[in-house]
Kinemage of the C-alpha trace (Angstrom):
@kinemage 1
@onewidth
@group {chain A} dominant
@subgroup {mainchain}
@vectorlist {calphas} color= white
{ca unk a 1} P 235.832 -18.796 -66.146
{ca unk a 2} L 232.677 -20.810 -67.027
{ca unk a 3} L 230.206 -18.800 -69.187
{ca unk a 4} L 226.284 -19.628 -69.126
{ca unk a 5} L 226.343 -21.333 -72.435
{ca unk a 6} L 229.300 -23.524 -71.032
{ca unk a 7} L 227.314 -24.395 -68.105
{ca unk a 8} L 224.141 -25.370 -70.297
{ca unk a 9} L 226.256 -27.553 -72.682
{ca unk a 10} L 227.751 -29.331 -69.531
{ca unk a 11} L 224.224 -30.025 -68.138
{ca unk a 12} L 222.986 -30.890 -71.679
{ca unk a 13} L 225.878 -33.267 -72.066
{ca unk a 14} L 225.507 -34.946 -68.640
{ca unk a 15} L 221.790 -35.371 -69.491
{ca unk a 16} L 222.705 -37.046 -72.772
{ca unk a 17} L 225.059 -39.442 -70.994
{ca unk a 18} L 222.505 -40.141 -68.412
{ca unk a 19} L 219.770 -40.878 -70.939
{ca unk a 20} L 222.275 -43.090 -72.986
{ca unk a 21} L 223.425 -44.997 -69.704
{ca unk a 22} L 219.650 -45.538 -68.851
{ca unk a 23} L 218.790 -46.815 -72.419
{ca unk a 24} L 221.801 -49.051 -72.378
{ca unk a 25} L 220.721 -50.433 -68.799
{ca unk a 26} L 217.205 -50.869 -70.274
{ca unk a 27} L 218.475 -52.927 -73.226
{ca unk a 28} L 220.849 -55.253 -71.133
{ca unk a 29} L 217.875 -55.633 -68.572
{ca unk a 30} L 215.634 -56.616 -71.490
{ca unk a 31} L 218.200 -58.923 -72.855
{ca unk a 32} L 218.501 -60.819 -69.691
{ca unk a 33} L 214.709 -61.006 -69.160
{ca unk a 34} L 214.342 -62.287 -72.790
{ca unk a 35} L 217.135 -64.860 -72.235
{ca unk a 36} L 215.523 -66.247 -68.816
{ca unk a 37} L 212.063 -66.337 -70.611
{ca unk a 38} L 213.452 -68.198 -73.500
{ca unk a 39} L 215.177 -70.947 -71.284
{ca unk a 40} L 212.002 -71.289 -69.334
{ca unk a 41} L 210.037 -71.832 -72.330
{ca unk a 42} L 212.363 -73.969 -74.055
{ca unk a 43} L 213.526 -76.126 -71.216
{ca unk a 44} L 210.362 -76.164 -68.764
{ca unk a 45} L 207.113 -75.173 -70.829
{ca unk a 46} L 207.861 -76.554 -74.211
{ca unk a 47} L 208.672 -80.211 -72.948
{ca unk a 48} L 205.519 -80.281 -70.954
{ca unk a 49} L 203.473 -78.997 -74.119
{ca unk a 50} L 205.167 -81.487 -76.197
{ca unk a 51} L 204.761 -84.616 -74.343
{ca unk a 52} L 201.434 -85.994 -73.048
{ca unk a 53} L 201.395 -88.235 -70.063
{ca unk a 54} L 199.555 -91.691 -69.847
{ca unk a 55} L 199.216 -94.371 -67.101
{ca unk a 56} L 199.876 -97.880 -67.670
{ca unk a 57} L 196.663 -99.963 -67.633
{ca unk a 58} L 198.129 -101.910 -64.618
{ca unk a 59} L 200.731 -100.564 -62.406
{ca unk a 60} L 203.173 -103.552 -62.380
{ca unk a 61} L 205.433 -104.195 -59.419
{ca unk a 62} L 208.776 -105.495 -61.006
{ca unk a 63} L 210.461 -105.774 -57.601
{ca unk a 64} L 207.790 -108.013 -56.339
{ca unk a 65} L 207.785 -110.364 -59.213
{ca unk a 66} L 211.667 -110.608 -59.092
{ca unk a 67} L 211.303 -111.926 -55.609
{ca unk a 68} L 208.964 -114.713 -56.768
{ca unk a 69} L 210.415 -115.862 -59.966
{ca unk a 70} L 213.507 -118.127 -60.509
{ca unk a 71} L 215.261 -116.782 -63.746
{ca unk a 72} L 214.977 -112.924 -63.162
{ca unk a 73} L 213.940 -110.929 -66.190
{ca unk a 74} L 214.242 -114.152 -68.410
{ca unk a 75} L 211.193 -115.698 -66.512
{ca unk a 76} L 208.782 -113.012 -68.295
{ca unk a 77} L 211.145 -111.728 -70.986
{ca unk a 78} L 212.781 -114.517 -72.814
{ca unk a 79} L 213.991 -115.685 -76.278
{ca unk a 80} L 211.878 -118.091 -78.253
{ca unk a 81} L 213.413 -121.140 -79.809
{ca unk a 82} L 213.600 -119.472 -83.254
{ca unk a 83} L 215.787 -116.695 -81.306
{ca unk a 84} L 213.122 -114.127 -81.707
{ca unk a 85} L 212.505 -112.045 -78.328
{ca unk a 86} L 209.143 -112.297 -76.568
{ca unk a 87} L 208.920 -108.646 -75.344
{ca unk a 88} L 206.183 -107.711 -73.076
{ca unk a 89} L 204.439 -110.829 -71.343
{ca unk a 90} L 201.064 -112.139 -72.907
{ca unk a 91} L 198.053 -112.811 -70.872
{ca unk a 92} L 198.855 -116.572 -71.176
{ca unk a 93} L 201.997 -116.100 -69.522
{ca unk a 94} L 200.475 -114.130 -66.652
{ca unk a 95} L 197.492 -116.699 -66.127
{ca unk a 96} L 200.193 -119.313 -65.201
{ca unk a 97} L 200.388 -117.680 -61.968
{ca unk a 98} L 197.252 -115.453 -61.672
{ca unk a 99} L 194.471 -117.297 -62.961
{ca unk a 100} L 193.143 -116.724 -59.474
{ca unk a 101} L 194.196 -113.574 -57.270
{ca unk a 102} L 197.318 -114.537 -55.273
{ca unk a 103} L 197.124 -111.468 -52.999
{ca unk a 104} L 194.840 -108.589 -52.378
{ca unk a 105} L 196.341 -105.728 -53.950
{ca unk a 106} L 194.133 -103.274 -55.973
{ca unk a 107} L 196.264 -103.639 -59.025
{ca unk a 108} L 195.992 -107.595 -59.077
{ca unk a 109} L 192.274 -107.652 -58.478
{ca unk a 110} L 192.011 -105.143 -61.300
{ca unk a 111} L 194.113 -107.437 -63.497
{ca unk a 112} L 192.107 -110.479 -62.961
{ca unk a 113} L 188.675 -108.802 -63.006
{ca unk a 114} L 189.499 -106.716 -66.278
{ca unk a 115} L 191.941 -108.969 -68.128
{ca unk a 116} L 192.203 -112.369 -67.047
{ca unk a 117} L 188.258 -113.181 -66.333
{ca unk a 118} L 187.629 -111.305 -69.846
{ca unk a 119} L 190.619 -112.994 -71.682
{ca unk a 120} L 191.822 -109.691 -72.839
{ca unk a 121} L 195.544 -108.940 -73.448
{ca unk a 122} L 196.982 -105.980 -71.385
{ca unk a 123} L 197.579 -103.093 -73.739
{ca unk a 124} L 200.809 -102.231 -72.307
{ca unk a 125} L 202.470 -98.995 -73.413
{ca unk a 126} L 206.199 -99.807 -74.410
{ca unk a 127} L 208.524 -97.130 -73.283
{ca unk a 128} L 211.344 -98.599 -75.692
{ca unk a 129} L 209.144 -98.957 -78.858
{ca unk a 130} L 211.256 -97.876 -81.664
{ca unk a 131} L 210.120 -96.435 -85.083
{ca unk a 132} L 208.919 -99.024 -87.698
{ca unk a 133} L 211.913 -98.631 -89.733
{ca unk a 134} L 214.253 -99.659 -86.925
{ca unk a 135} L 215.207 -103.283 -86.638
{ca unk a 136} L 216.674 -104.200 -83.224
{ca unk a 137} L 217.824 -107.828 -82.422
{ca unk a 138} L 217.778 -108.584 -78.784
{ca unk a 139} L 219.524 -111.793 -79.491
{ca unk a 140} L 222.521 -110.105 -81.223
{ca unk a 141} L 222.964 -107.931 -78.112
{ca unk a 142} L 222.162 -109.909 -75.223
{ca unk a 143} L 223.260 -113.403 -76.524
{ca unk a 144} L 226.142 -112.370 -78.848
{ca unk a 145} L 227.143 -109.320 -77.238
{ca unk a 146} L 226.683 -110.149 -73.723
{ca unk a 147} L 224.753 -107.105 -72.767
{ca unk a 148} L 222.503 -107.155 -69.678
{ca unk a 149} L 219.001 -105.565 -69.494
{ca unk a 150} L 220.299 -102.698 -67.321
{ca unk a 151} L 222.530 -101.273 -70.103
{ca unk a 152} L 219.403 -100.282 -72.064
{ca unk a 153} L 216.301 -100.267 -69.844
{ca unk a 154} L 217.916 -99.214 -66.541
{ca unk a 155} L 217.031 -100.608 -63.214
{ca unk a 156} L 213.208 -101.052 -64.025
{ca unk a 157} L 213.571 -104.512 -62.698
{ca unk a 158} L 214.065 -102.846 -59.133
{ca unk a 159} L 210.902 -100.564 -59.536
{ca unk a 160} L 207.767 -101.254 -57.199
{ca unk a 161} L 205.656 -98.836 -59.469
{ca unk a 162} L 205.636 -98.016 -63.250
{ca unk a 163} L 206.474 -94.653 -64.185
{ca unk a 164} L 204.001 -92.498 -66.459
{ca unk a 165} L 204.315 -93.288 -70.126
{ca unk a 166} L 205.054 -90.080 -72.021
{ca unk a 167} L 204.353 -89.947 -75.533
{ca unk a 168} L 205.581 -87.174 -77.951
{ca unk a 169} L 202.375 -85.318 -79.397
{ca unk a 170} L 204.162 -84.902 -82.710
{ca unk a 171} L 205.824 -88.188 -83.491
{ca unk a 172} L 203.710 -90.642 -81.331
{ca unk a 173} L 206.872 -91.908 -79.755
{ca unk a 174} L 207.716 -92.547 -76.195
{ca unk a 175} L 209.956 -89.927 -74.382
{ca unk a 176} L 212.182 -92.703 -73.421
{ca unk a 177} L 213.784 -92.737 -77.043
{ca unk a 178} L 214.828 -88.974 -76.958
{ca unk a 179} L 215.366 -89.079 -72.980
{ca unk a 180} L 214.014 -86.936 -70.448
{ca unk a 181} L 216.457 -83.990 -71.026
{ca unk a 182} L 215.245 -81.880 -73.770
{ca unk a 183} L 218.848 -81.020 -74.784
{ca unk a 184} L 219.624 -84.687 -75.249
{ca unk a 185} L 222.202 -84.836 -72.493
{ca unk a 186} L 222.563 -88.080 -70.524
{ca unk a 187} L 224.269 -89.461 -67.653
{ca unk a 188} L 223.596 -93.248 -68.041
{ca unk a 189} L 223.630 -95.621 -71.087
{ca unk a 190} L 219.792 -96.201 -70.473
{ca unk a 191} L 218.894 -92.462 -70.520
{ca unk a 192} L 218.145 -92.368 -74.444
{ca unk a 193} L 217.572 -94.822 -77.169
{ca unk a 194} L 218.489 -92.772 -80.246
{ca unk a 195} L 220.753 -93.903 -83.097
{ca unk a 196} L 223.499 -91.680 -81.702
{ca unk a 197} L 223.445 -93.894 -78.449
{ca unk a 198} L 223.453 -97.047 -80.408
{ca unk a 199} L 226.462 -95.727 -82.469
{ca unk a 200} L 228.592 -95.154 -79.443
{ca unk a 201} L 229.319 -98.909 -79.544
{ca unk a 202} L 229.006 -99.495 -83.078
{ca unk a 203} L 231.461 -97.040 -84.482
{ca unk a 204} L 234.282 -97.479 -81.795
{ca unk a 205} L 237.744 -98.381 -83.426
{ca unk a 206} L 238.415 -100.858 -80.836
{ca unk a 207} L 235.053 -102.693 -81.296
{ca unk a 208} L 233.811 -102.250 -84.933
{ca unk a 209} L 230.622 -103.679 -84.279
{ca unk a 210} L 228.951 -102.859 -87.604
{ca unk a 211} L 225.307 -103.313 -88.398
{ca unk a 212} L 224.918 -106.867 -89.963
{ca unk a 213} L 222.295 -105.288 -92.125
{ca unk a 214} L 224.311 -102.310 -93.511
{ca unk a 215} L 227.763 -102.955 -92.334
{ca unk a 216} L 228.060 -99.635 -91.103
{ca unk a 217} L 228.196 -98.101 -87.784
{ca unk a 218} L 225.054 -95.860 -88.031
{ca unk a 219} L 222.533 -94.214 -90.310
{ca unk a 220} L 224.715 -91.074 -90.437
{ca unk a 221} L 227.571 -92.851 -92.190
{ca unk a 222} L 225.911 -92.445 -95.362
{ca unk a 223} L 223.205 -89.939 -94.600
{ca unk a 224} L 224.975 -86.862 -93.326
């Protein structure tokens, strides 16, 4: 036989269990809300705040130029006689073909008017510019290592328009160095240009391509 007090105790126990269940449910709900908010903040909002976007001074059409030149990339990006790499083309190189407009595109007319006629160098924003403390030899990698441009720079030679230049607001370096993925993940060899990526080749046992300066595979060999 159940007494009145027993009934009150049962009701109280059920109410307590229900309250505990509700509290646990709220904790789980808040946890998942916080997790989702953290992921959105860290993977979406933070990168947009960390990087600012800039447009190149001229929207260069690589694909169009590749159709017109004879030696592909080397027509504009070449090795000098002393083995150093020319990098971005100078105004003098461009004037050889563009002293006068060759077409009627807006970008070429802008280039001739603002740079050629005024003898001003184009202030290109270099996607692959490394920190000043980094020494990189194109000759060692291209001529000796037989690496092609695509391995590090991707298929930029096939592009008809230049992508926005994204610069880290804190470090001042291009986002192409870290890579577009905030987590540092990559699918292609050209997705990032960090020391870790360089060392993938330099520390492999079957390659042993140590740096000619340090005879080590990467900074982290000594600097843990």
